[in-house]
CHARMM-style PDB file with segment names, atoms N, HN, CA, C and O in Angstrom:
ATOM      1  N   MET     1     -64.438 -25.541  25.883  1.00  0.00      PROA
ATOM      2  CA  MET     1     -64.494 -25.055  25.583  1.00  0.00      PROA
ATOM      3  C   MET     1     -63.463 -23.700  25.960  1.00  0.00      PROA
ATOM      4  O   MET     1     -63.792 -22.611  26.429  1.00  0.00      PROA
ATOM      5  N   SER     2     -62.344 -24.114  25.640  1.00  0.00      PROA
ATOM      6  HN  SER     2     -62.077 -24.999  25.259  1.00  0.00      PROA
ATOM      7  CA  SER     2     -61.218 -23.324  25.718  1.00  0.00      PROA
ATOM      8  C   SER     2     -60.908 -22.724  24.321  1.00  0.00      PROA
ATOM      9  O   SER     2     -60.358 -21.624  24.252  1.00  0.00      PROA
ATOM     10  N   GLU     3     -61.252 -23.432  23.183  1.00  0.00      PROA
ATOM     11  HN  GLU     3     -61.698 -24.325  23.239  1.00  0.00      PROA
ATOM     12  CA  GLU     3     -61.493 -22.715  21.937  1.00  0.00      PROA
ATOM     13  C   GLU     3     -62.265 -23.244  20.855  1.00  0.00      PROA
ATOM     14  O   GLU     3     -61.967 -23.962  19.900  1.00  0.00      PROA
ATOM     15  N   MET     4     -63.824 -22.464  21.414  1.00  0.00      PROA
ATOM     16  HN  MET     4     -64.066 -21.881  22.189  1.00  0.00      PROA
ATOM     17  CA  MET     4     -64.727 -23.112  21.317  1.00  0.00      PROA
ATOM     18  C   MET     4     -65.693 -21.683  20.880  1.00  0.00      PROA
ATOM     19  O   MET     4     -66.493 -21.371  21.762  1.00  0.00      PROA
ATOM     20  N   THR     5     -65.707 -20.733  19.542  1.00  0.00      PROA
ATOM     21  HN  THR     5     -65.057 -20.987  18.826  1.00  0.00      PROA
ATOM     22  CA  THR     5     -66.444 -19.551  19.527  1.00  0.00      PROA
ATOM     23  C   THR     5     -68.175 -19.477  20.224  1.00  0.00      PROA
ATOM     24  O   THR     5     -68.868 -20.493  20.162  1.00  0.00      PROA
ATOM     25  N   PRO     6     -68.722 -18.199  20.853  1.00  0.00      PROA
ATOM     26  CA  PRO     6     -69.618 -18.426  20.844  1.00  0.00      PROA
ATOM     27  C   PRO     6     -70.973 -18.965  19.829  1.00  0.00      PROA
ATOM     28  O   PRO     6     -72.134 -19.233  20.138  1.00  0.00      PROA
ATOM     29  N   ARG     7     -70.241 -18.989  18.467  1.00  0.00      PROA
ATOM     30  HN  ARG     7     -69.297 -18.771  18.216  1.00  0.00      PROA
ATOM     31  CA  ARG     7     -71.644 -20.163  17.602  1.00  0.00      PROA
ATOM     32  C   ARG     7     -71.228 -21.129  17.566  1.00  0.00      PROA
ATOM     33  O   ARG     7     -71.708 -21.805  16.656  1.00  0.00      PROA
ATOM     34  N   GLU     8     -70.254 -21.774  18.343  1.00  0.00      PROA
ATOM     35  HN  GLU     8     -69.864 -21.225  19.082  1.00  0.00      PROA
ATOM     36  CA  GLU     8     -69.888 -23.343  18.632  1.00  0.00      PROA
ATOM     37  C   GLU     8     -71.269 -23.663  20.089  1.00  0.00      PROA
ATOM     38  O   GLU     8     -72.159 -24.471  20.353  1.00  0.00      PROA
ATOM     39  N   ILE     9     -70.791 -22.714  20.523  1.00  0.00      PROA
ATOM     40  HN  ILE     9     -70.068 -22.057  20.309  1.00  0.00      PROA
ATOM     41  CA  ILE     9     -71.341 -22.598  22.236  1.00  0.00      PROA
ATOM     42  C   ILE     9     -72.711 -23.169  22.218  1.00  0.00      PROA
ATOM     43  O   ILE     9     -73.325 -23.993  22.896  1.00  0.00      PROA
ATOM     44  N   VAL    10     -73.014 -22.246  20.944  1.00  0.00      PROA
ATOM     45  HN  VAL    10     -72.514 -21.577  20.394  1.00  0.00      PROA
ATOM     46  CA  VAL    10     -74.582 -21.759  20.688  1.00  0.00      PROA
ATOM     47  C   VAL    10     -75.149 -23.551  19.795  1.00  0.00      PROA
ATOM     48  O   VAL    10     -75.899 -24.379  20.312  1.00  0.00      PROA
ATOM     49  N   SER    11     -74.827 -23.602  19.126  1.00  0.00      PROA
ATOM     50  HN  SER    11     -74.218 -22.929  18.707  1.00  0.00      PROA
ATOM     51  CA  SER    11     -74.371 -25.137  18.551  1.00  0.00      PROA
ATOM     52  C   SER    11     -74.521 -26.200  19.421  1.00  0.00      PROA
ATOM     53  O   SER    11     -75.373 -27.007  19.050  1.00  0.00      PROA
ATOM     54  N   GLU    12     -73.967 -26.454  20.452  1.00  0.00      PROA
ATOM     55  HN  GLU    12     -73.274 -25.799  20.753  1.00  0.00      PROA
ATOM     56  CA  GLU    12     -73.439 -27.280  21.977  1.00  0.00      PROA
ATOM     57  C   GLU    12     -75.718 -26.992  22.390  1.00  0.00      PROA
ATOM     58  O   GLU    12     -76.636 -27.812  22.432  1.00  0.00      PROA
ATOM     59  N   LEU    13     -75.690 -25.779  22.547  1.00  0.00      PROA
ATOM     60  HN  LEU    13     -74.945 -25.113  22.514  1.00  0.00      PROA
ATOM     61  CA  LEU    13     -76.493 -25.737  23.715  1.00  0.00      PROA
ATOM     62  C   LEU    13     -77.883 -25.776  22.308  1.00  0.00      PROA
ATOM     63  O   LEU    13     -79.046 -25.766  22.712  1.00  0.00      PROA
ATOM     64  N   ASN    14     -77.701 -25.805  21.176  1.00  0.00      PROA
ATOM     65  HN  ASN    14     -76.756 -25.813  20.848  1.00  0.00      PROA
ATOM     66  CA  ASN    14     -79.259 -26.062  20.253  1.00  0.00      PROA
ATOM     67  C   ASN    14     -78.544 -28.206  20.497  1.00  0.00      PROA
ATOM     68  O   ASN    14     -77.875 -28.500  19.506  1.00  0.00      PROA
ATOM     69  N   LYS    15     -78.643 -29.430  21.545  1.00  0.00      PROA
ATOM     70  HN  LYS    15     -79.186 -29.191  22.349  1.00  0.00      PROA
ATOM     71  CA  LYS    15     -78.733 -30.291  21.087  1.00  0.00      PROA
ATOM     72  C   LYS    15     -79.220 -30.433  22.754  1.00  0.00      PROA
ATOM     73  O   LYS    15     -79.746 -31.496  23.082  1.00  0.00      PROA
ATOM     74  N   HSD    16     -79.080 -29.604  23.550  1.00  0.00      PROA
ATOM     75  HN  HSD    16     -78.652 -28.740  23.283  1.00  0.00      PROA
ATOM     76  CA  HSD    16     -80.574 -29.934  24.236  1.00  0.00      PROA
ATOM     77  C   HSD    16     -81.717 -28.987  24.413  1.00  0.00      PROA
ATOM     78  O   HSD    16     -82.933 -29.126  24.543  1.00  0.00      PROA
ATOM     79  N   ILE    17     -81.234 -28.392  24.388  1.00  0.00      PROA
ATOM     80  HN  ILE    17     -80.246 -28.278  24.283  1.00  0.00      PROA
ATOM     81  CA  ILE    17     -83.052 -26.224  24.437  1.00  0.00      PROA
ATOM     82  C   ILE    17     -83.112 -26.625  23.529  1.00  0.00      PROA
ATOM     83  O   ILE    17     -82.246 -27.277  22.946  1.00  0.00      PROA
ATOM     84  N   ILE    18     -85.038 -26.095  22.873  1.00  0.00      PROA
ATOM     85  HN  ILE    18     -85.742 -25.566  23.347  1.00  0.00      PROA
ATOM     86  CA  ILE    18     -85.307 -25.886  21.961  1.00  0.00      PROA
ATOM     87  C   ILE    18     -85.909 -24.526  22.470  1.00  0.00      PROA
ATOM     88  O   ILE    18     -86.301 -24.133  23.569  1.00  0.00      PROA
ATOM     89  N   GLY    19     -85.811 -23.907  21.072  1.00  0.00      PROA
ATOM     90  HN  GLY    19     -85.492 -24.226  20.180  1.00  0.00      PROA
ATOM     91  CA  GLY    19     -86.250 -22.093  21.644  1.00  0.00      PROA
ATOM     92  C   GLY    19     -85.319 -21.241  22.502  1.00  0.00      PROA
ATOM     93  O   GLY    19     -84.611 -21.863  23.293  1.00  0.00      PROA
ATOM     94  N   GLN    20     -85.253 -20.430  22.480  1.00  0.00      PROA
ATOM     95  HN  GLN    20     -85.829 -19.924  21.836  1.00  0.00      PROA
ATOM     96  CA  GLN    20     -85.317 -20.122  23.689  1.00  0.00      PROA
ATOM     97  C   GLN    20     -83.418 -19.076  22.803  1.00  0.00      PROA
ATOM     98  O   GLN    20     -82.245 -19.147  23.172  1.00  0.00      PROA
ATOM     99  N   ASP    21     -84.056 -18.308  21.671  1.00  0.00      PROA
ATOM    100  HN  ASP    21     -85.009 -18.251  21.372  1.00  0.00      PROA
ATOM    101  CA  ASP    21     -82.597 -17.986  20.560  1.00  0.00      PROA
ATOM    102  C   ASP    21     -81.731 -17.061  20.958  1.00  0.00      PROA
ATOM    103  O   ASP    21     -80.538 -16.844  20.745  1.00  0.00      PROA
ATOM    104  N   ASN    22     -82.475 -16.619  21.507  1.00  0.00      PROA
ATOM    105  HN  ASN    22     -83.444 -16.796  21.680  1.00  0.00      PROA
ATOM    106  CA  ASN    22     -81.545 -14.948  22.510  1.00  0.00      PROA
ATOM    107  C   ASN    22     -80.619 -15.397  23.548  1.00  0.00      PROA
ATOM    108  O   ASN    22     -79.395 -15.319  23.653  1.00  0.00      PROA
ATOM    109  N   ALA    23     -81.787 -16.019  24.481  1.00  0.00      PROA
ATOM    110  HN  ALA    23     -82.781 -16.082  24.395  1.00  0.00      PROA
ATOM    111  CA  ALA    23     -80.595 -16.150  25.450  1.00  0.00      PROA
ATOM    112  C   ALA    23     -79.410 -17.130  25.423  1.00  0.00      PROA
ATOM    113  O   ALA    23     -78.411 -17.004  26.131  1.00  0.00      PROA
ATOM    114  N   LYS    24     -79.649 -18.266  24.405  1.00  0.00      PROA
ATOM    115  HN  LYS    24     -80.460 -18.368  23.830  1.00  0.00      PROA
ATOM    116  CA  LYS    24     -78.283 -19.543  23.972  1.00  0.00      PROA
ATOM    117  C   LYS    24     -77.619 -18.468  23.311  1.00  0.00      PROA
ATOM    118  O   LYS    24     -76.604 -19.004  22.867  1.00  0.00      PROA
ATOM    119  N   ARG    25     -77.602 -17.540  23.060  1.00  0.00      PROA
ATOM    120  HN  ARG    25     -78.427 -17.104  23.420  1.00  0.00      PROA
ATOM    121  CA  ARG    25     -76.874 -16.913  22.421  1.00  0.00      PROA
ATOM    122  C   ARG    25     -76.375 -15.462  23.712  1.00  0.00      PROA
ATOM    123  O   ARG    25     -75.183 -15.161  23.647  1.00  0.00      PROA
ATOM    124  N   SER    26     -76.864 -15.002  24.319  1.00  0.00      PROA
ATOM    125  HN  SER    26     -77.832 -15.246  24.371  1.00  0.00      PROA
ATOM    126  CA  SER    26     -76.231 -14.368  25.693  1.00  0.00      PROA
ATOM    127  C   SER    26     -75.174 -15.348  26.351  1.00  0.00      PROA
ATOM    128  O   SER    26     -73.944 -15.389  26.373  1.00  0.00      PROA
ATOM    129  N   VAL    27     -76.580 -16.410  27.073  1.00  0.00      PROA
ATOM    130  HN  VAL    27     -77.580 -16.377  27.054  1.00  0.00      PROA
ATOM    131  CA  VAL    27     -75.275 -17.360  27.440  1.00  0.00      PROA
ATOM    132  C   VAL    27     -73.927 -17.081  26.729  1.00  0.00      PROA
ATOM    133  O   VAL    27     -73.033 -16.363  27.176  1.00  0.00      PROA
ATOM    134  N   ALA    28     -73.912 -17.937  25.236  1.00  0.00      PROA
ATOM    135  HN  ALA    28     -74.638 -18.520  24.873  1.00  0.00      PROA
ATOM    136  CA  ALA    28     -73.141 -17.730  24.611  1.00  0.00      PROA
ATOM    137  C   ALA    28     -71.678 -17.658  24.928  1.00  0.00      PROA
ATOM    138  O   ALA    28     -70.755 -18.390  25.287  1.00  0.00      PROA
ATOM    139  N   ILE    29     -71.976 -16.151  24.555  1.00  0.00      PROA
ATOM    140  HN  ILE    29     -72.725 -15.556  24.264  1.00  0.00      PROA
ATOM    141  CA  ILE    29     -71.414 -14.761  24.624  1.00  0.00      PROA
ATOM    142  C   ILE    29     -70.542 -14.426  25.474  1.00  0.00      PROA
ATOM    143  O   ILE    29     -69.504 -13.822  25.203  1.00  0.00      PROA
ATOM    144  N   ALA    30     -71.154 -15.063  27.382  1.00  0.00      PROA
ATOM    145  HN  ALA    30     -71.997 -15.554  27.602  1.00  0.00      PROA
ATOM    146  CA  ALA    30     -71.150 -14.947  28.780  1.00  0.00      PROA
ATOM    147  C   ALA    30     -69.828 -15.362  28.507  1.00  0.00      PROA
ATOM    148  O   ALA    30     -68.837 -14.651  28.343  1.00  0.00      PROA
ATOM    149  N   LEU    31     -69.978 -17.296  28.458  1.00  0.00      PROA
ATOM    150  HN  LEU    31     -70.784 -17.873  28.591  1.00  0.00      PROA
ATOM    151  CA  LEU    31     -69.166 -17.838  28.965  1.00  0.00      PROA
ATOM    152  C   LEU    31     -68.044 -17.396  28.071  1.00  0.00      PROA
ATOM    153  O   LEU    31     -66.982 -17.299  28.686  1.00  0.00      PROA
ATOM    154  N   ARG    32     -67.989 -17.152  27.023  1.00  0.00      PROA
ATOM    155  HN  ARG    32     -68.852 -17.230  26.523  1.00  0.00      PROA
ATOM    156  CA  ARG    32     -66.860 -16.725  26.404  1.00  0.00      PROA
ATOM    157  C   ARG    32     -65.584 -15.722  26.817  1.00  0.00      PROA
ATOM    158  O   ARG    32     -64.355 -15.709  26.745  1.00  0.00      PROA
ATOM    159  N   ASN    33     -66.956 -14.688  27.417  1.00  0.00      PROA
ATOM    160  HN  ASN    33     -67.954 -14.699  27.476  1.00  0.00      PROA
ATOM    161  CA  ASN    33     -66.598 -14.142  27.488  1.00  0.00      PROA
ATOM    162  C   ASN    33     -65.408 -14.040  28.900  1.00  0.00      PROA
ATOM    163  O   ASN    33     -64.303 -13.527  28.725  1.00  0.00      PROA
ATOM    164  N   ARG    34     -65.806 -14.567  30.175  1.00  0.00      PROA
ATOM    165  HN  ARG    34     -66.704 -14.984  30.318  1.00  0.00      PROA
ATOM    166  CA  ARG    34     -66.127 -15.536  31.068  1.00  0.00      PROA
ATOM    167  C   ARG    34     -64.048 -15.784  30.866  1.00  0.00      PROA
ATOM    168  O   ARG    34     -63.044 -15.167  31.223  1.00  0.00      PROA
ATOM    169  N   TRP    35     -64.425 -17.310  29.933  1.00  0.00      PROA
ATOM    170  HN  TRP    35     -65.240 -17.811  29.643  1.00  0.00      PROA
ATOM    171  CA  TRP    35     -63.252 -18.048  29.649  1.00  0.00      PROA
ATOM    172  C   TRP    35     -61.610 -16.789  29.545  1.00  0.00      PROA
ATOM    173  O   TRP    35     -60.581 -16.595  30.192  1.00  0.00      PROA
ATOM    174  N   ARG    36     -62.485 -16.077  27.946  1.00  0.00      PROA
ATOM    175  HN  ARG    36     -63.321 -16.234  27.420  1.00  0.00      PROA
ATOM    176  CA  ARG    36     -61.302 -15.213  27.891  1.00  0.00      PROA
ATOM    177  C   ARG    36     -60.644 -14.542  29.386  1.00  0.00      PROA
ATOM    178  O   ARG    36     -59.466 -14.555  29.743  1.00  0.00      PROA
ATOM    179  N   ARG    37     -61.587 -14.085  29.952  1.00  0.00      PROA
ATOM    180  HN  ARG    37     -62.544 -14.074  29.662  1.00  0.00      PROA
ATOM    181  CA  ARG    37     -61.132 -12.961  31.487  1.00  0.00      PROA
ATOM    182  C   ARG    37     -60.560 -14.492  32.241  1.00  0.00      PROA
ATOM    183  O   ARG    37     -61.651 -14.363  32.796  1.00  0.00      PROA
ATOM    184  N   MET    38     -60.144 -15.355  32.611  1.00  0.00      PROA
ATOM    185  HN  MET    38     -59.258 -15.459  32.160  1.00  0.00      PROA
ATOM    186  CA  MET    38     -60.122 -15.491  32.958  1.00  0.00      PROA
ATOM    187  C   MET    38     -58.211 -16.211  32.459  1.00  0.00      PROA
ATOM    188  O   MET    38     -57.245 -16.768  32.979  1.00  0.00      PROA
ATOM    189  N   GLN    39     -58.488 -15.897  31.690  1.00  0.00      PROA
ATOM    190  HN  GLN    39     -59.273 -15.444  31.267  1.00  0.00      PROA
ATOM    191  CA  GLN    39     -56.801 -16.309  30.677  1.00  0.00      PROA
ATOM    192  C   GLN    39     -55.712 -15.321  31.363  1.00  0.00      PROA
ATOM    193  O   GLN    39     -54.594 -15.572  31.811  1.00  0.00      PROA
ATOM    194  N   LEU    40     -56.352 -14.257  31.293  1.00  0.00      PROA
ATOM    195  HN  LEU    40     -57.260 -14.053  30.929  1.00  0.00      PROA
ATOM    196  CA  LEU    40     -55.454 -12.628  31.574  1.00  0.00      PROA
ATOM    197  C   LEU    40     -54.793 -13.264  32.948  1.00  0.00      PROA
ATOM    198  O   LEU    40     -55.232 -14.218  33.589  1.00  0.00      PROA
ATOM    199  N   ASP    41     -53.228 -12.213  33.315  1.00  0.00      PROA
ATOM    200  HN  ASP    41     -52.871 -11.438  32.794  1.00  0.00      PROA
ATOM    201  CA  ASP    41     -53.125 -11.857  34.011  1.00  0.00      PROA
ATOM    202  C   ASP    41     -54.209 -11.394  35.054  1.00  0.00      PROA
ATOM    203  O   ASP    41     -55.299 -10.844  34.891  1.00  0.00      PROA
ATOM    204  N   GLU    42     -53.484 -11.838  36.272  1.00  0.00      PROA
ATOM    205  HN  GLU    42     -52.599 -12.284  36.404  1.00  0.00      PROA
ATOM    206  CA  GLU    42     -54.479 -11.437  37.598  1.00  0.00      PROA
ATOM    207  C   GLU    42     -54.696 -10.436  38.016  1.00  0.00      PROA
ATOM    208  O   GLU    42     -55.436 -10.319  38.992  1.00  0.00      PROA
ATOM    209  N   GLU    43     -53.821  -8.838  37.100  1.00  0.00      PROA
ATOM    210  HN  GLU    43     -53.220  -8.934  36.307  1.00  0.00      PROA
ATOM    211  CA  GLU    43     -53.765  -7.881  36.936  1.00  0.00      PROA
ATOM    212  C   GLU    43     -54.482  -7.181  35.942  1.00  0.00      PROA
ATOM    213  O   GLU    43     -55.206  -6.224  36.218  1.00  0.00      PROA
ATOM    214  N   LEU    44     -54.357  -7.507  35.074  1.00  0.00      PROA
ATOM    215  HN  LEU    44     -53.770  -8.285  34.849  1.00  0.00      PROA
ATOM    216  CA  LEU    44     -55.299  -7.311  34.364  1.00  0.00      PROA
ATOM    217  C   LEU    44     -56.924  -7.909  34.013  1.00  0.00      PROA
ATOM    218  O   LEU    44     -57.684  -7.579  33.103  1.00  0.00      PROA
ATOM    219  N   ARG    45     -57.052  -8.613  34.789  1.00  0.00      PROA
ATOM    220  HN  ARG    45     -56.434  -8.881  35.528  1.00  0.00      PROA
ATOM    221  CA  ARG    45     -58.103  -9.006  34.640  1.00  0.00      PROA
ATOM    222  C   ARG    45     -59.316  -8.363  35.292  1.00  0.00      PROA
ATOM    223  O   ARG    45     -60.504  -8.490  34.996  1.00  0.00      PROA
ATOM    224  N   HSD    46     -58.601  -7.471  36.475  1.00  0.00      PROA
ATOM    225  HN  HSD    46     -57.636  -7.368  36.715  1.00  0.00      PROA
ATOM    226  CA  HSD    46     -59.426  -6.494  38.054  1.00  0.00      PROA
ATOM    227  C   HSD    46     -60.066  -5.802  36.715  1.00  0.00      PROA
ATOM    228  O   HSD    46     -61.292  -5.716  36.775  1.00  0.00      PROA
ATOM    229  N   GLU    47     -59.218  -5.081  35.020  1.00  0.00      PROA
ATOM    230  HN  GLU    47     -58.221  -5.152  34.972  1.00  0.00      PROA
ATOM    231  CA  GLU    47     -60.002  -3.745  34.392  1.00  0.00      PROA
ATOM    232  C   GLU    47     -61.020  -4.499  34.084  1.00  0.00      PROA
ATOM    233  O   GLU    47     -62.218  -4.263  34.241  1.00  0.00      PROA
ATOM    234  N   VAL    48     -60.540  -5.350  33.671  1.00  0.00      PROA
ATOM    235  HN  VAL    48     -59.567  -5.542  33.544  1.00  0.00      PROA
ATOM    236  CA  VAL    48     -61.711  -5.839  32.493  1.00  0.00      PROA
ATOM    237  C   VAL    48     -62.886  -6.872  33.188  1.00  0.00      PROA
ATOM    238  O   VAL    48     -63.367  -7.775  32.503  1.00  0.00      PROA
ATOM    239  N   THR    49     -63.343  -6.640  34.738  1.00  0.00      PROA
ATOM    240  HN  THR    49     -62.953  -5.907  35.295  1.00  0.00      PROA
ATOM    241  CA  THR    49     -63.901  -7.372  34.635  1.00  0.00      PROA
ATOM    242  C   THR    49     -65.025  -6.564  34.952  1.00  0.00      PROA
ATOM    243  O   THR    49     -64.799  -5.407  35.306  1.00  0.00      PROA
ATOM    244  N   PRO    50     -66.466  -7.062  34.873  1.00  0.00      PROA
ATOM    245  CA  PRO    50     -67.825  -6.160  34.570  1.00  0.00      PROA
ATOM    246  C   PRO    50     -68.175  -5.264  35.894  1.00  0.00      PROA
ATOM    247  O   PRO    50     -68.236  -5.562  37.087  1.00  0.00      PROA
ATOM    248  N   LYS    51     -68.347  -4.223  35.288  1.00  0.00      PROA
ATOM    249  HN  LYS    51     -68.296  -3.980  34.319  1.00  0.00      PROA
ATOM    250  CA  LYS    51     -68.815  -3.005  36.372  1.00  0.00      PROA
ATOM    251  C   LYS    51     -69.532  -3.868  37.653  1.00  0.00      PROA
ATOM    252  O   LYS    51     -68.853  -4.057  38.662  1.00  0.00      PROA
ATOM    253  N   LYS    52     -70.335  -4.167  37.613  1.00  0.00      PROA
ATOM    254  HN  LYS    52     -70.887  -4.013  36.794  1.00  0.00      PROA
ATOM    255  CA  LYS    52     -71.729  -5.047  38.387  1.00  0.00      PROA
ATOM    256  C   LYS    52     -71.270  -5.634  38.832  1.00  0.00      PROA
ATOM    257  O   LYS    52     -71.812  -5.714  39.934  1.00  0.00      PROA
ATOM    258  N   TYR    53     -70.120  -6.545  38.767  1.00  0.00      PROA
ATOM    259  HN  TYR    53     -69.680  -6.481  37.871  1.00  0.00      PROA
ATOM    260  CA  TYR    53     -69.079  -7.840  40.100  1.00  0.00      PROA
ATOM    261  C   TYR    53     -67.545  -6.513  40.713  1.00  0.00      PROA
ATOM    262  O   TYR    53     -66.546  -6.941  41.292  1.00  0.00      PROA
ATOM    263  N   SER    54     -67.717  -5.264  40.451  1.00  0.00      PROA
ATOM    264  HN  SER    54     -68.528  -4.917  39.981  1.00  0.00      PROA
ATOM    265  CA  SER    54     -66.685  -4.786  40.927  1.00  0.00      PROA
ATOM    266  C   SER    54     -66.376  -4.408  42.905  1.00  0.00      PROA
ATOM    267  O   SER    54     -67.107  -3.926  43.770  1.00  0.00      PROA
ATOM    268  N   ASP    55     -65.085  -4.876  42.918  1.00  0.00      PROA
ATOM    269  HN  ASP    55     -64.491  -5.267  42.215  1.00  0.00      PROA
ATOM    270  CA  ASP    55     -65.129  -4.685  44.598  1.00  0.00      PROA
ATOM    271  C   ASP    55     -65.326  -3.400  45.195  1.00  0.00      PROA
ATOM    272  O   ASP    55     -65.435  -3.269  46.414  1.00  0.00      PROA
ATOM    273  N   ASP    56     -65.390  -2.206  44.183  1.00  0.00      PROA
ATOM    274  HN  ASP    56     -65.302  -2.312  43.193  1.00  0.00      PROA
ATOM    275  CA  ASP    56     -65.314  -1.376  44.924  1.00  0.00      PROA
ATOM    276  C   ASP    56     -66.450  -0.222  45.212  1.00  0.00      PROA
ATOM    277  O   ASP    56     -66.360   0.903  45.703  1.00  0.00      PROA
ATOM    278  N   TRP    57     -67.916  -1.228  44.532  1.00  0.00      PROA
ATOM    279  HN  TRP    57     -67.989  -2.143  44.134  1.00  0.00      PROA
ATOM    280  CA  TRP    57     -69.268  -1.082  45.082  1.00  0.00      PROA
ATOM    281  C   TRP    57     -69.861  -0.555  46.430  1.00  0.00      PROA
ATOM    282  O   TRP    57     -69.929  -1.462  47.259  1.00  0.00      PROA
ATOM    283  N   PRO    58     -70.167   0.272  46.740  1.00  0.00      PROA
ATOM    284  CA  PRO    58     -70.587  -0.203  48.062  1.00  0.00      PROA
ATOM    285  C   PRO    58     -71.697  -1.576  48.747  1.00  0.00      PROA
ATOM    286  O   PRO    58     -72.071  -2.667  48.316  1.00  0.00      PROA
ATOM    287  N   ASP    59     -71.912  -0.815  49.964  1.00  0.00      PROA
ATOM    288  HN  ASP    59     -71.608   0.071  50.314  1.00  0.00      PROA
ATOM    289  CA  ASP    59     -72.024  -2.888  50.113  1.00  0.00      PROA
ATOM    290  C   ASP    59     -73.953  -1.678  49.811  1.00  0.00      PROA
ATOM    291  O   ASP    59     -74.264  -0.654  50.419  1.00  0.00      PROA
ATOM    292  N   ARG    60     -74.958  -2.589  48.431  1.00  0.00      PROA
ATOM    293  HN  ARG    60     -74.705  -3.421  47.937  1.00  0.00      PROA
ATOM    294  CA  ARG    60     -76.491  -1.709  48.884  1.00  0.00      PROA
ATOM    295  C   ARG    60     -77.385  -2.778  49.640  1.00  0.00      PROA
ATOM    296  O   ARG    60     -78.387  -3.108  49.007  1.00  0.00      PROA
ATOM    297  N   ARG    61     -77.190  -3.453  51.025  1.00  0.00      PROA
ATOM    298  HN  ARG    61     -76.375  -3.185  51.539  1.00  0.00      PROA
ATOM    299  CA  ARG    61     -77.590  -3.771  51.177  1.00  0.00      PROA
ATOM    300  C   ARG    61     -78.420  -3.058  52.146  1.00  0.00      PROA
ATOM    301  O   ARG    61     -79.635  -3.162  52.308  1.00  0.00      PROA
ATOM    302  N   ARG    62     -77.592  -2.326  52.759  1.00  0.00      PROA
ATOM    303  HN  ARG    62     -76.605  -2.241  52.627  1.00  0.00      PROA
ATOM    304  CA  ARG    62     -78.516  -1.267  53.602  1.00  0.00      PROA
ATOM    305  C   ARG    62     -79.564  -0.584  53.169  1.00  0.00      PROA
ATOM    306  OT1 ARG    62     -80.160   0.179  53.929  1.00  0.00      PROA
TER     307      ARG     62
END
């Protein structure tokens, strides 16, 4: 995974999944972005984490 581009990830997914082209593309981009975030220092990682995963949000289960 470390050096795979989204296009290469989609190519691998095509070996196992028929159709679902938009979903495969979305998954490939998300995987690549996650891998890239994990390569950052801890300080920078918090800055580029998607906002929907932010720890700053209030608890919405109330």
